[in-house]
N, C-alpha and C positions, 0 to 999 in steps of 0.2 A: 547253228552249232551251239549256239548259249541258248538257256531254256529262261522263260520267261513266266511267273505265276503268280495272280493275283485272286482278289478275294473282295466280297464287298456283302454284306450281311449283318445277320446277328450271333453267327459264332464266334468264337473265341478265333482270330486269325491265324496266328502262328503256327501253331500245331496243324493248320488246312495247308498251308503255303509249304510248311518243313516235306509235309507227306507227298506235295507236288512236283518238290525240287528233288525228292528222291525219287521219282517214277521219273523225271526230264533227265536223271545220272548220266544214263545211257548215250545221250549226244555230247558227252564228251566237254570236261572243264576242270579249271584249276582254282578256281576259288566260289563264293557265293556270299550272299547275302541277302537281309532284309529290312523292311522299312515299312512302319503301322504308323496311321492315327490312333494316339493315345492321350489326347486332350495336353495338358502343359501352357505354358505362354512362355514369354521370354522370348531367349536365344532359340532355344528348341524347337519352341513354336507349335509344339502340338504332334513334332514326327517321333520319332524313335529311332533308329538305326541298329543293326549287326549287323556285323561284315567279318569275313574271315578264309584267309587264302587257305587251301586245300581242299577235302572232302565236307560234303553235308554236315557229316557227323561232326567235325571241327566246330561247323559255326551254329549247330543246336548246343554243341558244351560251351558255347559264348552268351547266350540268350541270357539277359538280366534275370532273374526270380519275376521281378515283375515290367510283365513284357506283354502288357494283354489291350487290344482292342478287336474292334471288328471289320476295320478293314486297312488293306496291304499289298503290299506288291514284294515278288522276291526274285531273286536272278543266278542262276548258274554262268560264268565267265569261263569262255575259251579266250584267252592271251592274243590280242593283235596291237594296239596303242599300250605298251608298257609292259614291265612283268609281271609274272603272278604274284600280287603282295595284297596285304590285308587294304590299305590306301587305294588301290588300283582294281580292286573289286565293288559290284554297284550292290546297293543303288547307289547313285551320286546325287547331290546336294548344290544347292547355289550360294552364295554366300551368306543369305540370312539363316537359313535350313529351312526356308519353307518350302523347298520343293525338292523332290525325291523323283526319279529319272532311274529304270531299266530300261535297255537298249542291246536290240543284236542287230549285228551289221555293222557298218563301216562308213563315218561320216569323210569322205576325199577332200571336204574343203578346211577339215579341225585344225590345221597348224595357221591359215589365213584366221579365222575366226579367232584362234586362240590368243593369236599376236594382237589381232584389233582389240579384245578384251582387259590383256594385258597392260595394254597402253590406255588402256582407259579406267586401269586401276582394280582390275580385279587379280584374287589371288587364289593358285590353283591348288588343291589339295593335291591331286592325283596326275597320272601322266596321261590319260585316256581322252579319246576324242568324244567319248560320251559327254565327260564334265562341261565342255563346250554347251550344249544343248540343256543342261540344267540351269546356267547361269543368263542364256538365252530368256529360259523361260521365266526365269528369278527377276531379270530385268525388263521385263515385259508392261507396258502399264496398260494394258487389255483388263476392260471389267470383269470377263467369265475366265475361269481357267480354259474353257476351249479354245477361247482366241487368245490366251497366252501362247498357246500349246501350236496353233495356226501360224501368230506370226514369226514364233520362230521357227519353225521349219521352211520360210518362205526363204531362210540364209544356210539352210542346210542342201549340202549337195550329198549323194551318196545314197548308201541302204539305210534303212531302218525296222525294224517293228520296237515299237515303245511303250512303256505302261507308266504313266505319270500319277504321282499324288502334289497334295500343296496344303499346307496346313490351315489355310482361310475357306479352302473349298471341302470339308469331311463328308459329304454325303457322294463323292463321287469320284472315281478312277478315269482319266482321261487316258485312250489308245491309239496308235495308229501305225500305219503299215506302208512301208514303201521297197518293198523285194525281200522284204525280210517276213516269215509267217506270224499272224495273231489270230487265235480262236476265237470268240466268246463262248460261254459256257452258260444256258439255261437256266437258273434251279428255282425252284419255291419260292420268292421274296428275298434271292442270293442271287448274284450274280459271283460267273467265276472267267477269268483271261488268262490266256497261256498262249506256248508260242507252238505244242504239241497237245492234241485230243488227250495222249497218254495221261496226262498229269491229270485231267476232266474227267475222266469213264467213272471213278470211282461215286461222282457225285450227280454226275449228269451227262446223258448221251443227247440232249437239244441244244446243236452246236451253230454257231453262224463264224464264219471262216468271211474276215475282211478282204477285199483287192487290194492292190496297192493303188494308192491314192486315195482310201479310204479311212475314214478315223471313226470312233464310236465315245457315246459316254454311257459308263456303266453306273446307276444305282443301285440300291438293293431290291427296287421293287420292278423296273424297268430298263433298259436299256435306246438308243437312238445310234443310227449310223448316219454321216454324210461325208462328204467328201472334203479333201483338206481347204478346197475353197467355200463350203460354208451350205452345199448345198445338199439337200437331204436326200441318203437313197434309203430303198428299202431292202431287204436282209432277211427273208424270211431261215429259222432256226431249220435246220436237218437232223437226223437220227444219227448218231456212229453207228457202221453197222457191225461194230465190235465191242465187248462188254468189256468190262473192270479184268473178269478171269482172264481175260486174252492175253494180259500182259502180264501176267505173273509168273512167276521161276515153277511154279508146279514142283514136283517130284525130284527137278535137276539140278545140278550143283549150280550150273551156268547157263544162262539165256543163249549161249552159242550150240552148247549143247543142247539145248531144246527144240532149239530153232531147225540144227542140223535132222533132230529125231521128228521133223514135224513133216517133211518132206513131203512124204509120199500122200497125207491128206493135200496137202498143198498144191501139190500139180493136180490132185486129184477134182480139188475145188477149181482150177484155172479152166477145166476141162469140160468142168459139167455145165449143159446146156446148148453149148457151142457145136457140138460135135451131128454133123449130118449126114449120118450114114447113108440114106438114101442117095444121094447125088456125090457122094466120098468128097465133100467136102467139111467147111464149118461155116458157124455163123456168126457175126463181129460185125453186130448192128451199130455201134459205136463207134465204127470207122467212119459212118456217114459220107462213103466212097462206093457212090453204083459200080457197075460195069463197065458201062461206059468209061465214066473215068481211069480206072482201073485198067483199062487196054491203053489209055491214052501213056501209062505211065510209062517214062523211056529208062530212068534209072531211080534209085534208091539208096537217099544218105541218110546215116544214123549219127546222131552226137549224143555222146555221154560221157560221164568220166566216171575214170578207176574201174570199180568192178561190173557199173553199168555199160559203161565202153568194152571189156570185156566180152558182157550180153550180146552186144551188139556188131562185136568180129564176125559171132556164131552164128547171128542172126543174116548179120548180110550173106555169109555164105550159104545158108538154108534158101533163103531171096535168091539168089542166084541159081541155085541148084534146081529147085523143083518150078521155082516161075520163070528163070531164066530172063533177069532183068540183072543186067550189070547192077550190081550193090557194094557199095564198101561203109568201113565206120570211122570215126573221126571224132578224136577229144574234143568235146565243147567247148574248149578251154580254149583249144589252138584255131576250131573256125570261125569265132566269133572275133578274131582279131586278126587273121589274113585276107582280110577283106575278098572271101571268097566269091565266085560267077555264081549266082542265085539264077538258075534254070527252071522255067516258069512248067517243063515239065519231068522237072525232078520231084519223089516227094521224099517229103523228110521225116524221121521219124526220132523225135526227143525220147530219150530212155533216164528218167530219172529212179529211183525206190521211192524217193519222199516227195516226190512232183513239187521241190521246193528249191533242189541244188542250181544256184545260184547260174554257175555259167553256162548250164542247161538254159535255164528259164531266160537268161539276156539272150543267147543264143535263138531263141523261137521268137521273142519280140525283135529282134534284126533278122527275120527270114519273113515276119509277117510283116512286118513296114515295107518288103520288097517284095510284096505282094505271094510265097508261096506258101503250097498247102503243105501244112504241118499236122502230123500224128504224134498223140504221147502215149507213151506206154509206160504206167507209172503204177505204185500200191496204192498209193493213197488216194480216196475219193477224195473230192472237192477241192483236191490242190492246186498250187498257181499254176504248172503246166497243164493239167489236164484243164482247168477251165480257161488258159490262153489258147490253146490248139483249136486243131478243127474239127477234131474226133480221136480214136484213139481205143487202145486195150487198158481195162486194168485187169493186173496180173493175177491178183485175188492170193496173194502170200500169208494174209492175215501180219497182223504187229508183229515187224523186229525189232525186238530192244537190243541185241546187241550191236554195238558201234563196227562189228564186221559182219559183212552181209555174206548168208547162205541159202537159205531158203528159199530168199528173193532173187537172187542171181538166176536160183534153177529156175522156177519161175516164169521170170525173165525171158529165157532159152524158152521155153515150152513156149511162151507168146508168141515169140516172132518163127516159131515150129508155126505155128496156127495162121499167123500171118503169111507166112510163102506158102503152106496150103491154101489158101485162098486166093492169093493172087495167082497161085498156078495153076488150078484149077479153071480159075476165067479165063486163062488164057490158053495153055498146051499143055498141063499136065494130063495125061490120060487120069481116066476112071479109075483104072488098077493100080497103078503110081495112088494114085488118091485115098483108095482103098488102104494099101499096103501102109501107109504114112498113118492114116488114120488106126491101123491094128498096131502098130507101135507107139503111137501116142498111149491107146489102150493100155497096152504092158509096162508101162513107165513106173506107175508106180508099184506094183507087185516086185517089178526089179529093183525098185530103189529101197523098198523094204529088204529084200535079199542081200541089198549092199550094207544095209545099218546093222545085220544079224552078224558081221563080219568085223566088227568093231573090236573085238575084245586083239582079233590078229593083229589090226592096223595098230590099235594100241602097241603092242611090242616091238610093231618095227618103228614106231616114232622113239621109241626110247632107247633104240638100236640107234637112230641117228641125229638125235637130239643134240649129239658132243659136236655135231657138223657149224664152223665158223661160217660156213658161206654153201650153198646149195646151187644147181643149177639144173634147170626146169627145160625140156625141149620137145616137141612135136610135132608133125606133117601136115599141113593145110587143116582139117579140120581138128586137128591135136595141138595147135600153134597156139588157140586163142585158151584153150585149156589149158595149158603148159602156161599162160602170161597172168590166169586168174589163181591159179594152184601158187606158182611163186608172191603173187601180192600178198595172198590169204596167208602163207609163212612170216613175209614181214610182216604183217601188221599186227598176229596175236604172237607170233613168238621172238621177233626183232633178230630172227637171225637173216642173215643178207641172205637174196637169193638173184636171181637173174636168169630170164625166161629166151629162147631161143628157137628159130624153124631150127628140126633136126638137119637139115638141109646147109645149115648157113655154119656147122662146127668147124668145117675146113678153113672156114673164113677167117678164122680168127680165135673164137673162143676153144677153141683144143688144146690153146697155151697153158688153159687153164686148170685141163685135168690133169689130176691126183688122186691119192688116195682121200688126202685130206676133203676133197671137194668130192659130197655124192651128184651122180644127175638120177632126177625122176625124167621117167621119159614116157610120154604118152604113147602106146603102141597098138592102134585097134586093129582088128582083123580084114585088112580092105586092100584094095587096089596098091598099096605103098606099103603094105607088111614088112616086103623084104627091101625095100629100101630103109624102111626104120630097124632092119635088124642089122643093116649096115651100119649105121651110126650105132650101134650098138656094139655093134666089134670093133669101129673106131676107138670108143672111149677104153674098151676091155685090152686092147693095145696098148691103152697108156696108163693099165692100173686103175684106172678107176671103178669106184663104186658104182652099181646100177639098181635103180628102185623102179620097176616096171610097174605100167598099167595098163593091164591087157587082156584079152579075150580069153590069151591060154598062155599058158606058162610057157616062161622067156628064155633061154637055154644060155644066153650069154648075160643073164641080169640076178643079180645075187641074190633079189629078193623079188616076188611078184606078185602083186596084189590083181586077183584074174574077176573080173567083172561080169557080169551076164550083157548078153549080146541082143542088140537092139537093131533098128533098120540103120545103113549109116549114118544116115543121115540125122537123128537121133541118139547116136551114140558117144557123142559129146555132152549133153545132156546127163548120162551114167557115170561117164569119166572123169567127172569132177569133184562127186560125191565122194568117195574115197579118201580123195588128198583135203578136203574140206575137213575130214576127222584126222588125218597126218598134222594136218596143221594146228589143230586141235588138241592133239596129246600129247605134240611138241611143246606146244606151249604149257602145259599142264607138268610136262616132267620137268621143263626150267622154271618153276614156280613161278609165269607170269600172272597179270591182271588182265583174265580172257577177254571179259565182259567191258573191259574199259582202257583199250591200250593209249599206251602213254602218247601224246601229242596229236592223237586222233580225235575227230568229234561224228558223230553219225550222221547229221545231216550238213553240208557244207553250204550256207545260207551267206558266205562271201566272196569274195575272190581269195 
């Protein structure tokens, strides 16, 4: 959730760190800070620090005129322990000011460690858990910085991605990872570190991603990796798939708008090279699941959080329909705490845009410990979930910078369609049905473009509904997860309260909410439940409710209808969600919201 950037080399470090922090702003944060090696002696001990509550621009305005150095670390914080304040912003220091630490994650035993250090006479300058770690490193008598950090980490319970400076070790940065991403960037006589490749790609595309329990020492001319126990590891650099331009806004006013507009191209990328026309199926070599193993699957359980969970709900329906395997989706955060029965005949699928979502990663680790087969469905190559699962599917949505996920959601659902088709054709799905689904997949990019061309009309509708204090979203079967995701999008970016219900549940309670001030958005596909959905519209209209329908044809009972092109019934949810992304976007725009950085939210949720 927070962001880490570090640099060691020959260039002036402050501008580089500020640029890196700006590229990480999309992750969500409430304060920022920088620490650099800048010579000096006495109490400052060679480290200079600047911190500020608020945006990176606030930090930049506070930097002293003389803030030069060639080694430094920086951070954007999303508050967990302690409110957003200057004092609670990272980096944090030890009592002598010799150690500077930036930290993503949560130290679970921070209260106990804090009490012990306070009893030993340590005065804390912040309310954070991270400051505990700075004091532990500073109090260590070990001869090297690596050993000081390693010794401190032995006392830590919880998750962390950290970068550490020490005034007595001016030639290095030491970093470590456990549950929160740390990526090294390999340059020419310079090294970078970050929690996200977005901060690195403008300088290098050669990266090393640390594993949990791994540390690294960065010097200007080299790096080395090793475990927290001290054993050397071998980590060869990999090339980042996307260039720096992929992370730029281009001609768009917001990243959210840019990413919505990229969906046709993103879907085409997800399909490219995977369609097998000859056998009416798809190639998914990364699954590491042969036909005999696939036929042995008796159930599919999909785990995700937020938008990924909603994609999983649609995916579960696709797998049941096309492969006839009982399937369901569950929030990973609930699954990992309810002591679930882990069945050896169940195929588990972990879904995460970042591939680092902590609740999903923890569920994967628990499943692996119990011997389950787990696939990953992620967007980020080399991410923790991608590395820890038995195989999987990269969704190839491309970099997604806006906190609110759009194109990645669409590509996740497309990827589930590919998985469902693959499993179905191994089992009982006919060649004719396989061909039908493939033809539908080929139509998707063009149909997405067709929907996006109607943006101006959706914008007008958004303005009409922007005065609502609350909205209801309804759908049946395939339409219900679409309603849930659309409700989430509206809440996330516009701050309008919204709830989603199965249309069949209206009469069991939610009808009490219907009145002219409570608009309803109804998902009404032209399928075998069309008349059932129209009956729900009748119930709402009879109670003077306003209705916005998303449908394949104009709906007589709706006040307004967004008409979308029809595909195959199993694939229709992919298309019906896209106009509702635009509705959320333009509603937020009409209300003057900070669209790319909604309040209280973060892009990559790497804490519980």
